[in-house]
DOTIFI-25360 format. One record per atom (N, C-alpha, C): x, y, z; atom name; residue in one letter. Coordinates in nm, 3 decimals. Each point is the difference from the previous one (the first is absolute). Layout:
N
+---------+---------+---------+------+------+
:      xx :      yy :      zz : name : resn :
+---------+---------+---------+------+------+
:       X :       Y :       Z :   CA :    a :
...
+---------+---------+---------+------+------+
END
This chain:
148
+---------+---------+---------+------+------+
:      xx :      yy :      zz : name : resn :
+---------+---------+---------+------+------+
:  -4.940 :  -0.673 :   2.115 :    N :    m :
:   0.046 :   0.126 :   0.055 :   CA :    m :
:   0.145 :   0.021 :  -0.044 :    C :    m :
:   0.032 :   0.122 :  -0.034 :    N :    l :
:   0.136 :   0.036 :  -0.037 :   CA :    l :
:   0.054 :   0.097 :   0.104 :    C :    l :
:   0.119 :  -0.030 :   0.048 :    N :    w :
:   0.068 :   0.085 :   0.096 :   CA :    w :
:   0.127 :   0.054 :  -0.064 :    C :    w :
:   0.024 :   0.129 :   0.016 :    N :    l :
:   0.122 :   0.064 :  -0.048 :   CA :    l :
:   0.075 :   0.054 :   0.120 :    C :    l :
:   0.122 :  -0.044 :   0.019 :    N :    l :
:   0.085 :   0.046 :   0.110 :   CA :    l :
:   0.123 :   0.064 :  -0.062 :    C :    l :
:   0.014 :   0.130 :   0.021 :    N :    r :
:   0.120 :   0.067 :  -0.050 :   CA :    r :
:   0.116 :  -0.035 :   0.092 :    C :    r :
:   0.117 :  -0.023 :  -0.057 :    N :    h :
:   0.115 :  -0.034 :   0.083 :   CA :    h :
:   0.019 :   0.105 :   0.109 :    C :    h :
:   0.054 :  -0.043 :   0.112 :    N :    a :
:   0.024 :   0.090 :   0.113 :   CA :    a :
:   0.129 :   0.080 :  -0.022 :    C :    a :
:   0.029 :   0.087 :   0.095 :    N :    e :
:   0.115 :   0.090 :  -0.010 :   CA :    e :
:   0.130 :  -0.078 :  -0.018 :    C :    e :
:   0.081 :   0.047 :  -0.098 :    N :    a :
:   0.126 :  -0.067 :  -0.031 :   CA :    a :
:   0.117 :   0.096 :   0.019 :    C :    a :
:   0.115 :  -0.058 :   0.021 :    N :    a :
:   0.124 :   0.078 :   0.014 :   CA :    a :
:   0.035 :   0.063 :  -0.135 :    C :    a :
:   0.070 :   0.112 :   0.006 :    N :    d :
:   0.052 :   0.063 :  -0.121 :   CA :    d :
:   0.117 :  -0.082 :  -0.050 :    C :    d :
:   0.033 :   0.018 :  -0.127 :    N :    g :
:   0.118 :  -0.066 :  -0.052 :   CA :    g :
:  -0.019 :  -0.054 :  -0.139 :    C :    g :
:   0.106 :  -0.056 :  -0.049 :    N :    m :
:   0.001 :  -0.058 :  -0.134 :   CA :    m :
:   0.068 :  -0.135 :   0.008 :    C :    m :
:  -0.030 :  -0.096 :  -0.081 :    N :    p :
:  -0.101 :   0.009 :  -0.104 :   CA :    p :
:  -0.141 :  -0.003 :   0.059 :    C :    p :
:  -0.092 :   0.061 :  -0.073 :    N :    d :
:  -0.137 :   0.016 :   0.047 :   CA :    d :
:  -0.066 :  -0.135 :   0.035 :    C :    d :
:   0.024 :  -0.101 :  -0.081 :    N :    d :
:  -0.066 :  -0.130 :   0.022 :   CA :    d :
:   0.040 :  -0.065 :   0.132 :    C :    d :
:   0.114 :   0.040 :   0.057 :    N :    d :
:   0.054 :  -0.065 :   0.120 :   CA :    d :
:  -0.018 :   0.080 :   0.129 :    C :    d :
:  -0.086 :   0.104 :  -0.003 :    N :    r :
:  -0.020 :   0.080 :   0.121 :   CA :    r :
:  -0.086 :  -0.077 :   0.100 :    C :    r :
:   0.052 :  -0.024 :   0.123 :    N :    p :
:  -0.077 :  -0.074 :   0.101 :   CA :    p :
:  -0.095 :   0.093 :   0.076 :    C :    p :
:  -0.091 :  -0.061 :   0.073 :    N :    l :
:  -0.088 :   0.077 :   0.088 :   CA :    l :
:   0.080 :   0.062 :   0.113 :    C :    l :
:  -0.044 :   0.116 :   0.045 :    N :    t :
:   0.054 :   0.057 :   0.123 :   CA :    t :
:  -0.065 :  -0.074 :   0.117 :    C :    t :
:   0.047 :   0.026 :   0.120 :    N :    e :
:  -0.062 :  -0.061 :   0.118 :   CA :    e :
:  -0.147 :   0.041 :   0.008 :    C :    e :
:  -0.027 :   0.127 :  -0.027 :    N :    r :
:  -0.139 :   0.050 :   0.003 :   CA :    r :
:  -0.082 :  -0.070 :  -0.109 :    C :    r :
:   0.060 :  -0.016 :  -0.118 :    N :    g :
:  -0.069 :  -0.069 :  -0.108 :   CA :    g :
:  -0.035 :  -0.143 :   0.035 :    C :    g :
:   0.092 :  -0.069 :   0.064 :    N :    a :
:  -0.026 :  -0.138 :   0.043 :   CA :    a :
:  -0.115 :  -0.005 :   0.100 :    C :    a :
:  -0.004 :   0.096 :   0.092 :    N :    l :
:  -0.110 :   0.006 :   0.097 :   CA :    l :
:  -0.133 :   0.024 :  -0.070 :    C :    l :
:   0.000 :   0.088 :  -0.101 :    N :    h :
:  -0.124 :   0.026 :  -0.075 :   CA :    h :
:  -0.046 :  -0.125 :  -0.075 :    C :    h :
:   0.093 :  -0.072 :  -0.061 :    N :    a :
:  -0.035 :  -0.122 :  -0.073 :   CA :    a :
:  -0.057 :  -0.106 :   0.096 :    C :    a :
:   0.064 :  -0.016 :   0.115 :    N :    e :
:  -0.050 :  -0.094 :   0.100 :   CA :    e :
:  -0.139 :   0.039 :   0.047 :    C :    e :
:  -0.021 :   0.129 :   0.022 :    N :    a :
:  -0.131 :   0.049 :   0.045 :   CA :    a :
:  -0.107 :  -0.025 :  -0.105 :    C :    a :
:   0.034 :   0.015 :  -0.127 :    N :    a :
:  -0.097 :  -0.026 :  -0.107 :   CA :    a :
:  -0.046 :  -0.146 :   0.006 :    C :    a :
:   0.094 :  -0.092 :   0.015 :    N :    g :
:  -0.035 :  -0.141 :   0.009 :   CA :    g :
:  -0.082 :  -0.032 :   0.124 :    C :    g :
:   0.039 :   0.059 :   0.112 :    N :    q :
:  -0.074 :  -0.024 :   0.124 :   CA :    q :
:  -0.141 :   0.057 :  -0.010 :    C :    q :
:  -0.014 :   0.116 :  -0.064 :    N :    a :
:  -0.133 :   0.060 :  -0.018 :   CA :    a :
:  -0.087 :  -0.088 :  -0.089 :    C :    a :
:   0.055 :  -0.049 :  -0.109 :    N :    l :
:  -0.076 :  -0.089 :  -0.088 :   CA :    l :
:  -0.042 :  -0.127 :   0.075 :    C :    l :
:   0.090 :  -0.054 :   0.079 :    N :    a :
:  -0.033 :  -0.119 :   0.078 :   CA :    a :
:  -0.109 :   0.030 :   0.103 :    C :    a :
:   0.012 :   0.114 :   0.066 :    N :    r :
:  -0.100 :   0.038 :   0.101 :   CA :    r :
:  -0.138 :   0.021 :  -0.061 :    C :    r :
:   0.000 :   0.047 :  -0.124 :    N :    l :
:  -0.126 :   0.021 :  -0.072 :   CA :    l :
:  -0.051 :  -0.129 :  -0.066 :    C :    l :
:   0.072 :  -0.109 :   0.019 :    N :    a :
:  -0.034 :  -0.131 :  -0.055 :   CA :    a :
:  -0.012 :   0.003 :  -0.153 :    C :    a :
:   0.090 :   0.077 :  -0.062 :    N :    v :
:   0.003 :   0.007 :  -0.146 :   CA :    v :
:   0.059 :  -0.129 :  -0.054 :    C :    v :
:  -0.065 :  -0.052 :  -0.101 :    N :    s :
:   0.047 :  -0.123 :  -0.065 :   CA :    s :
:   0.074 :   0.038 :  -0.128 :    C :    s :
:   0.123 :  -0.045 :  -0.011 :    N :    i :
:   0.082 :   0.024 :  -0.118 :   CA :    i :
:   0.037 :  -0.137 :  -0.057 :    C :    i :
:  -0.026 :  -0.019 :  -0.129 :    N :    d :
:   0.036 :  -0.126 :  -0.064 :   CA :    d :
:   0.143 :   0.002 :  -0.052 :    C :    d :
:   0.044 :   0.115 :  -0.049 :    N :    v :
:   0.134 :   0.010 :  -0.056 :   CA :    v :
:   0.052 :   0.144 :   0.013 :    C :    v :
:   0.131 :   0.012 :   0.018 :    N :    c :
:   0.065 :   0.130 :   0.005 :   CA :    c :
:   0.102 :   0.007 :  -0.113 :    C :    c :
:  -0.014 :   0.102 :  -0.084 :    N :    l :
:   0.095 :   0.027 :  -0.107 :   CA :    l :
:   0.072 :   0.129 :   0.034 :    C :    l :
:   0.132 :   0.000 :  -0.011 :    N :    s :
:   0.080 :   0.116 :   0.039 :   CA :    s :
:   0.098 :   0.039 :  -0.108 :    C :    s :
:   0.025 :   0.129 :  -0.008 :    N :    s :
:   0.111 :   0.049 :  -0.079 :   CA :    s :
:   0.126 :  -0.074 :   0.047 :    C :    s :
:   0.091 :  -0.030 :  -0.090 :    N :    p :
:   0.123 :  -0.068 :   0.043 :   CA :    p :
:   0.101 :   0.093 :   0.067 :    C :    p :
:  -0.026 :   0.132 :   0.002 :    N :    k :
:   0.093 :   0.092 :   0.066 :   CA :    k :
:   0.003 :  -0.031 :   0.149 :    C :    k :
:   0.119 :   0.009 :   0.060 :    N :    l :
:   0.020 :  -0.044 :   0.138 :   CA :    l :
:  -0.100 :   0.062 :   0.097 :    C :    l :
:  -0.021 :   0.130 :  -0.005 :    N :    r :
:  -0.090 :   0.065 :   0.096 :   CA :    r :
:  -0.143 :  -0.054 :  -0.010 :    C :    r :
:  -0.044 :  -0.033 :  -0.122 :    N :    a :
:  -0.134 :  -0.055 :  -0.017 :   CA :    a :
:  -0.007 :  -0.145 :   0.049 :    C :    a :
:   0.103 :  -0.079 :  -0.034 :    N :    m :
:   0.002 :  -0.139 :   0.047 :   CA :    m :
:   0.003 :  -0.007 :   0.153 :    C :    m :
:   0.080 :   0.086 :   0.063 :    N :    q :
:   0.005 :   0.002 :   0.146 :   CA :    q :
:  -0.136 :   0.042 :   0.058 :    C :    q :
:  -0.064 :   0.100 :  -0.061 :    N :    t :
:  -0.133 :   0.042 :   0.045 :   CA :    t :
:  -0.097 :  -0.117 :  -0.011 :    C :    t :
:   0.000 :  -0.067 :  -0.114 :    N :    a :
:  -0.092 :  -0.111 :  -0.023 :   CA :    a :
:   0.024 :  -0.114 :   0.099 :    C :    a :
:   0.126 :  -0.036 :   0.021 :    N :    q :
:   0.032 :  -0.111 :   0.090 :   CA :    q :
:  -0.043 :   0.030 :   0.143 :    C :    q :
:   0.027 :   0.123 :   0.046 :    N :    l :
:  -0.039 :   0.037 :   0.137 :   CA :    l :
:  -0.152 :   0.008 :   0.014 :    C :    l :
:  -0.068 :   0.051 :  -0.102 :    N :    a :
:  -0.146 :   0.012 :   0.006 :   CA :    a :
:  -0.068 :  -0.136 :  -0.012 :    C :    a :
:   0.057 :  -0.089 :  -0.076 :    N :    c :
:  -0.063 :  -0.131 :  -0.023 :   CA :    c :
:   0.029 :  -0.103 :   0.108 :    C :    c :
:   0.102 :   0.024 :   0.080 :    N :    e :
:   0.036 :  -0.097 :   0.104 :   CA :    e :
:  -0.117 :  -0.033 :   0.092 :    C :    e :
:  -0.070 :   0.101 :   0.059 :    N :    p :
:  -0.111 :  -0.036 :   0.089 :   CA :    p :
:  -0.120 :  -0.060 :  -0.073 :    C :    p :
:  -0.002 :   0.012 :  -0.132 :    N :    l :
:  -0.110 :  -0.054 :  -0.079 :   CA :    l :
:   0.029 :  -0.141 :  -0.050 :    C :    l :
:   0.127 :  -0.042 :   0.011 :    N :    g :
:   0.038 :  -0.131 :  -0.049 :   CA :    g :
:  -0.007 :  -0.012 :  -0.151 :    C :    g :
:   0.024 :   0.111 :  -0.069 :    N :    v :
:  -0.009 :   0.002 :  -0.146 :   CA :    v :
:   0.140 :   0.013 :  -0.058 :    C :    v :
:   0.038 :  -0.087 :  -0.092 :    N :    p :
:   0.131 :   0.013 :  -0.065 :   CA :    p :
:   0.001 :   0.118 :  -0.097 :    C :    p :
:   0.117 :   0.054 :  -0.024 :    N :    v :
:   0.018 :   0.115 :  -0.089 :   CA :    v :
:   0.063 :  -0.047 :  -0.131 :    C :    v :
:  -0.058 :   0.043 :  -0.110 :    N :    i :
:   0.052 :  -0.033 :  -0.133 :   CA :    i :
:   0.048 :   0.129 :  -0.065 :    C :    i :
:   0.125 :   0.001 :  -0.045 :    N :    a :
:   0.054 :   0.116 :  -0.070 :   CA :    a :
:  -0.066 :   0.011 :  -0.137 :    C :    a :
:  -0.045 :   0.122 :  -0.031 :    N :    e :
:  -0.067 :   0.025 :  -0.128 :   CA :    e :
:   0.062 :   0.123 :  -0.066 :    C :    e :
:   0.082 :  -0.020 :  -0.104 :    N :    p :
:   0.069 :   0.111 :  -0.066 :   CA :    p :
:  -0.092 :   0.112 :  -0.051 :    C :    p :
:  -0.124 :  -0.033 :  -0.034 :    N :    a :
:  -0.093 :   0.103 :  -0.050 :   CA :    a :
:  -0.029 :   0.107 :   0.104 :    C :    a :
:   0.027 :  -0.029 :   0.128 :    N :    l :
:  -0.028 :   0.096 :   0.108 :   CA :    l :
:   0.121 :   0.085 :   0.037 :    C :    l :
:   0.105 :  -0.001 :  -0.081 :    N :    a :
:   0.125 :   0.069 :   0.033 :   CA :    a :
:  -0.006 :   0.151 :  -0.011 :    C :    a :
:  -0.116 :   0.057 :  -0.034 :    N :    g :
:  -0.013 :   0.145 :   0.001 :   CA :    g :
:  -0.064 :   0.061 :  -0.123 :    C :    g :
:  -0.005 :  -0.074 :  -0.108 :    N :    e :
:  -0.064 :   0.050 :  -0.121 :   CA :    e :
:  -0.149 :  -0.033 :   0.004 :    C :    e :
:  -0.081 :   0.068 :  -0.083 :    N :    p :
:  -0.143 :  -0.036 :  -0.006 :   CA :    p :
:  -0.016 :  -0.148 :  -0.037 :    C :    p :
:  -0.105 :  -0.061 :   0.051 :    N :    f :
:  -0.026 :  -0.142 :  -0.025 :   CA :    f :
:  -0.149 :  -0.022 :  -0.015 :    C :    f :
:  -0.037 :  -0.111 :  -0.060 :    N :    d :
:  -0.141 :  -0.037 :  -0.018 :   CA :    d :
:  -0.042 :  -0.086 :   0.118 :    C :    d :
:  -0.067 :   0.062 :   0.095 :    N :    v :
:  -0.035 :  -0.069 :   0.125 :   CA :    v :
:  -0.097 :  -0.115 :  -0.024 :    C :    v :
:  -0.091 :   0.017 :  -0.093 :    N :    r :
:  -0.098 :  -0.107 :  -0.026 :   CA :    r :
:   0.069 :  -0.124 :  -0.059 :    C :    r :
:   0.091 :   0.025 :  -0.092 :    N :    e :
:   0.074 :  -0.112 :  -0.059 :   CA :    e :
:   0.090 :  -0.067 :   0.104 :    C :    e :
:   0.063 :   0.080 :   0.084 :    N :    l :
:   0.092 :  -0.051 :   0.100 :   CA :    l :
:  -0.069 :  -0.085 :   0.106 :    C :    l :
:  -0.123 :   0.036 :   0.035 :    N :    t :
:  -0.069 :  -0.067 :   0.111 :   CA :    t :
:  -0.109 :  -0.097 :  -0.043 :    C :    t :
:  -0.020 :  -0.015 :  -0.130 :    N :    a :
:  -0.108 :  -0.086 :  -0.050 :   CA :    a :
:   0.011 :  -0.141 :   0.058 :    C :    a :
:  -0.110 :  -0.045 :   0.060 :    N :    g :
:  -0.009 :  -0.136 :   0.051 :   CA :    g :
:   0.075 :  -0.028 :   0.129 :    C :    g :
:   0.051 :   0.104 :   0.067 :    N :    l :
:   0.081 :  -0.022 :   0.121 :   CA :    l :
:  -0.077 :   0.013 :   0.131 :    C :    l :
:  -0.125 :   0.038 :  -0.003 :    N :    g :
:  -0.075 :   0.018 :   0.124 :   CA :    g :
:   0.031 :   0.132 :   0.065 :    C :    g :
:   0.009 :   0.001 :   0.133 :    N :    d :
:   0.032 :   0.121 :   0.075 :   CA :    d :
:   0.151 :   0.021 :  -0.004 :    C :    d :
:   0.041 :   0.114 :  -0.055 :    N :    v :
:   0.141 :   0.023 :  -0.029 :   CA :    v :
:   0.051 :   0.124 :   0.074 :    C :    v :
:   0.122 :  -0.011 :   0.052 :    N :    l :
:   0.073 :   0.115 :   0.054 :   CA :    l :
:   0.114 :   0.029 :  -0.096 :    C :    l :
:   0.002 :   0.123 :  -0.053 :    N :    l :
:   0.110 :   0.044 :  -0.085 :   CA :    l :
:   0.085 :   0.097 :   0.081 :    C :    l :
:   0.131 :  -0.014 :  -0.009 :    N :    v :
:   0.092 :   0.089 :   0.070 :   CA :    v :
:   0.091 :   0.062 :  -0.105 :    C :    v :
:   0.001 :   0.134 :  -0.002 :    N :    g :
:   0.079 :   0.068 :  -0.102 :   CA :    g :
:   0.023 :   0.146 :   0.029 :    C :    g :
:  -0.002 :   0.079 :  -0.106 :    N :    h :
:   0.053 :   0.136 :   0.003 :   CA :    h :
:  -0.100 :   0.103 :  -0.052 :    C :    h :
:   0.029 :   0.124 :   0.031 :    N :    d :
:  -0.071 :   0.112 :  -0.059 :   CA :    d :
:   0.090 :   0.060 :  -0.106 :    C :    d :
:  -0.053 :   0.061 :  -0.102 :    N :    p :
:  -0.140 :   0.039 :  -0.018 :   CA :    p :
:  -0.089 :  -0.109 :  -0.058 :    C :    p :
:   0.055 :  -0.117 :  -0.035 :    N :    s :
:  -0.083 :  -0.102 :  -0.066 :   CA :    s :
:  -0.116 :  -0.046 :   0.088 :    C :    s :
:   0.019 :  -0.009 :   0.132 :    N :    f :
:  -0.109 :  -0.046 :   0.086 :   CA :    f :
:  -0.111 :   0.104 :   0.009 :    C :    f :
:   0.034 :   0.127 :   0.013 :    N :    s :
:  -0.104 :   0.104 :   0.005 :   CA :    s :
:  -0.074 :   0.007 :  -0.133 :    C :    s :
:   0.071 :  -0.018 :  -0.111 :    N :    m :
:  -0.064 :  -0.001 :  -0.132 :   CA :    m :
:  -0.092 :  -0.121 :  -0.013 :    C :    m :
:   0.044 :  -0.115 :   0.048 :    N :    t :
:  -0.083 :  -0.121 :  -0.005 :   CA :    t :
:  -0.125 :   0.018 :   0.084 :    C :    t :
:   0.016 :   0.058 :   0.118 :    N :    l :
:  -0.115 :   0.027 :   0.088 :   CA :    l :
:  -0.100 :   0.090 :  -0.071 :    C :    l :
:   0.049 :   0.103 :  -0.067 :    N :    h :
:  -0.088 :   0.090 :  -0.075 :   CA :    h :
:  -0.068 :  -0.073 :  -0.115 :    C :    h :
:   0.076 :  -0.079 :  -0.076 :    N :    d :
:  -0.057 :  -0.073 :  -0.113 :   CA :    d :
:  -0.110 :  -0.097 :   0.045 :    C :    d :
:   0.019 :  -0.063 :   0.114 :    N :    l :
:  -0.098 :  -0.098 :   0.049 :   CA :    l :
:  -0.124 :   0.064 :   0.062 :    C :    l :
:   0.019 :   0.115 :   0.067 :    N :    t :
:  -0.109 :   0.056 :   0.081 :   CA :    t :
:  -0.041 :   0.143 :  -0.035 :    C :    t :
:   0.085 :   0.072 :  -0.071 :    N :    g :
:  -0.025 :   0.141 :  -0.027 :   CA :    g :
:   0.046 :   0.090 :   0.114 :    C :    g :
:   0.050 :  -0.059 :   0.108 :    N :    a :
:   0.044 :   0.079 :   0.116 :   CA :    a :
:   0.127 :   0.078 :  -0.032 :    C :    a :
:   0.004 :   0.124 :   0.046 :    N :    q :
:   0.119 :   0.084 :  -0.012 :   CA :    q :
:   0.072 :  -0.006 :   0.133 :    C :    q :
:   0.075 :  -0.105 :   0.020 :    N :    a :
:   0.069 :  -0.020 :   0.128 :   CA :    a :
:   0.145 :  -0.036 :  -0.027 :    C :    a :
:   0.089 :   0.057 :   0.079 :    N :    r :
:   0.141 :  -0.035 :  -0.010 :   CA :    r :
:   0.033 :  -0.095 :   0.114 :    C :    r :
:   0.052 :  -0.115 :  -0.035 :    N :    m :
:   0.034 :  -0.098 :   0.104 :   CA :    m :
:   0.130 :   0.040 :   0.068 :    C :    m :
:  -0.001 :  -0.001 :   0.131 :    N :    r :
:   0.119 :   0.030 :   0.078 :   CA :    r :
:   0.086 :  -0.123 :   0.014 :    C :    r :
:   0.130 :   0.021 :   0.025 :    N :    k :
:   0.089 :  -0.114 :   0.024 :   CA :    k :
:  -0.054 :  -0.079 :   0.119 :    C :    k :
:  -0.017 :  -0.129 :  -0.019 :    N :    g :
:  -0.056 :  -0.085 :   0.106 :   CA :    g :
:  -0.151 :   0.006 :   0.007 :    C :    g :
:  -0.064 :   0.072 :  -0.093 :    N :    g :
:  -0.146 :   0.012 :  -0.002 :   CA :    g :
:  -0.065 :  -0.117 :  -0.071 :    C :    g :
:  -0.125 :  -0.025 :   0.033 :    N :    l :
:  -0.074 :  -0.116 :  -0.049 :   CA :    l :
:  -0.135 :   0.044 :  -0.056 :    C :    l :
:  -0.036 :  -0.053 :  -0.115 :    N :    a :
:  -0.132 :   0.025 :  -0.059 :   CA :    a :
:  -0.066 :  -0.134 :  -0.026 :    C :    a :
:  -0.131 :  -0.005 :   0.022 :    N :    g :
:  -0.079 :  -0.118 :  -0.031 :   CA :    g :
:  -0.105 :   0.035 :  -0.103 :    C :    g :
:  -0.007 :  -0.078 :  -0.108 :    N :    v :
:  -0.092 :   0.026 :  -0.110 :   CA :    v :
:  -0.083 :  -0.126 :  -0.024 :    C :    v :
:  -0.130 :   0.021 :  -0.012 :    N :    s :
:  -0.090 :  -0.110 :  -0.032 :   CA :    s :
:  -0.096 :   0.042 :  -0.110 :    C :    s :
:   0.003 :  -0.070 :  -0.111 :    N :    k :
:  -0.090 :   0.025 :  -0.113 :   CA :    k :
:  -0.002 :   0.146 :  -0.040 :    C :    k :
:   0.117 :   0.062 :  -0.010 :    N :    g :
:   0.011 :   0.138 :  -0.045 :   CA :    g :
:  -0.029 :   0.105 :   0.106 :    C :    g :
:  -0.022 :  -0.042 :   0.123 :    N :    e :
:  -0.028 :   0.094 :   0.109 :   CA :    e :
:   0.117 :   0.003 :   0.098 :    C :    e :
:   0.043 :   0.122 :   0.033 :    N :    l :
:   0.102 :   0.016 :   0.104 :   CA :    l :
:  -0.068 :  -0.025 :   0.134 :    C :    l :
:   0.032 :  -0.110 :   0.063 :    N :    v :
:  -0.065 :  -0.040 :   0.124 :   CA :    v :
:   0.072 :   0.061 :   0.120 :    C :    v :
:   0.134 :   0.005 :  -0.009 :    N :    v :
:   0.077 :   0.054 :   0.112 :   CA :    v :
:   0.133 :   0.055 :  -0.052 :    C :    v :
:   0.044 :   0.111 :   0.060 :    N :    l :
:   0.130 :   0.059 :  -0.027 :   CA :    l :
:   0.058 :   0.038 :   0.136 :    C :    l :
:   0.109 :  -0.067 :   0.038 :    N :    l :
:   0.058 :   0.020 :   0.132 :   CA :    l :
:   0.145 :   0.044 :  -0.009 :    C :    l :
:   0.035 :   0.098 :   0.083 :    N :    r :
:   0.139 :   0.046 :   0.012 :   CA :    r :
:   0.071 :  -0.087 :   0.104 :    C :    r :
:   0.133 :   0.007 :   0.003 :    N :    p :
:   0.075 :  -0.082 :   0.097 :   CA :    p :
:  -0.044 :   0.023 :   0.145 :    C :    p :
:  -0.029 :   0.122 :   0.039 :    N :    a :
:  -0.041 :   0.026 :   0.138 :   CA :    a :
:  -0.133 :  -0.069 :   0.032 :    C :    a :
:  -0.090 :  -0.004 :  -0.096 :    N :    e :
:  -0.129 :  -0.067 :   0.020 :   CA :    e :
:   0.018 :  -0.152 :   0.007 :    C :    e :
:   0.087 :  -0.052 :  -0.084 :    N :    l :
:   0.029 :  -0.143 :   0.005 :   CA :    l :
:   0.062 :  -0.038 :   0.135 :    C :    l :
:   0.090 :   0.085 :   0.049 :    N :    a :
:   0.063 :  -0.025 :   0.130 :   CA :    a :
:  -0.104 :   0.002 :   0.112 :    C :    a :
:  -0.095 :   0.093 :  -0.009 :    N :    a :
:  -0.104 :   0.007 :   0.103 :   CA :    a :
:  -0.086 :  -0.126 :  -0.001 :    C :    a :
:  -0.035 :  -0.048 :  -0.118 :    N :    i :
:  -0.077 :  -0.124 :  -0.011 :   CA :    i :
:   0.080 :  -0.117 :   0.055 :    C :    i :
:   0.130 :  -0.001 :  -0.030 :    N :    a :
:   0.087 :  -0.108 :   0.046 :   CA :    a :
:   0.030 :   0.009 :   0.150 :    C :    a :
:  -0.028 :   0.118 :   0.058 :    N :    g :
:   0.027 :   0.019 :   0.143 :   CA :    g :
:   0.145 :   0.030 :   0.030 :    C :    g :
:   0.073 :   0.058 :  -0.096 :    N :    v :
:   0.142 :   0.029 :   0.019 :   CA :    v :
:   0.033 :   0.147 :  -0.027 :    C :    v :
:  -0.098 :   0.089 :   0.012 :    N :    e :
:   0.021 :   0.141 :  -0.038 :   CA :    e :
:   0.115 :   0.066 :   0.076 :    C :    e :
:   0.026 :  -0.035 :   0.122 :    N :    a :
:   0.109 :   0.065 :   0.076 :   CA :    a :
:   0.136 :  -0.032 :  -0.061 :    C :    a :
:   0.018 :  -0.119 :  -0.054 :    N :    k :
:   0.128 :  -0.040 :  -0.058 :   CA :    k :
:   0.022 :   0.060 :  -0.138 :    C :    k :
:  -0.107 :   0.026 :  -0.073 :    N :    v :
:   0.011 :   0.035 :  -0.140 :   CA :    v :
:  -0.011 :   0.150 :  -0.027 :    C :    v :
:  -0.072 :   0.072 :   0.080 :    N :    a :
:  -0.031 :   0.141 :  -0.029 :   CA :    a :
:   0.122 :   0.084 :  -0.021 :    C :    a :
+---------+---------+---------+------+------+
END
């Protein structure tokens, strides 16, 4: 199974690579991890864009899963070869940016979907199995009042 998690909301500013998550973004990232844990999703490895907002999203989301985060420069925002990147890794969570994630989702499944900040997609054998927005992830995690 392949999971794509778009980084959560980040603060404005420069340089772009160093923009941290906002408080709301951190809550969305935590909710994504809690939702995945509640759904008993198994993740073997998490690869993240090295940009601060993506790394923070990945770390917060992976904490309840007990999965370490590995920085992967190919996920920094440009198009990437998802099959090459994930070959032999098992169930993978990728954390990165748009438009590359929405394009990857389309390339893998044919779906015309735009991933929202903090949104999560699950793909299995070329099929879009699930596409969740931050509010839906928060509801699954049981924290919708804090995040909405």
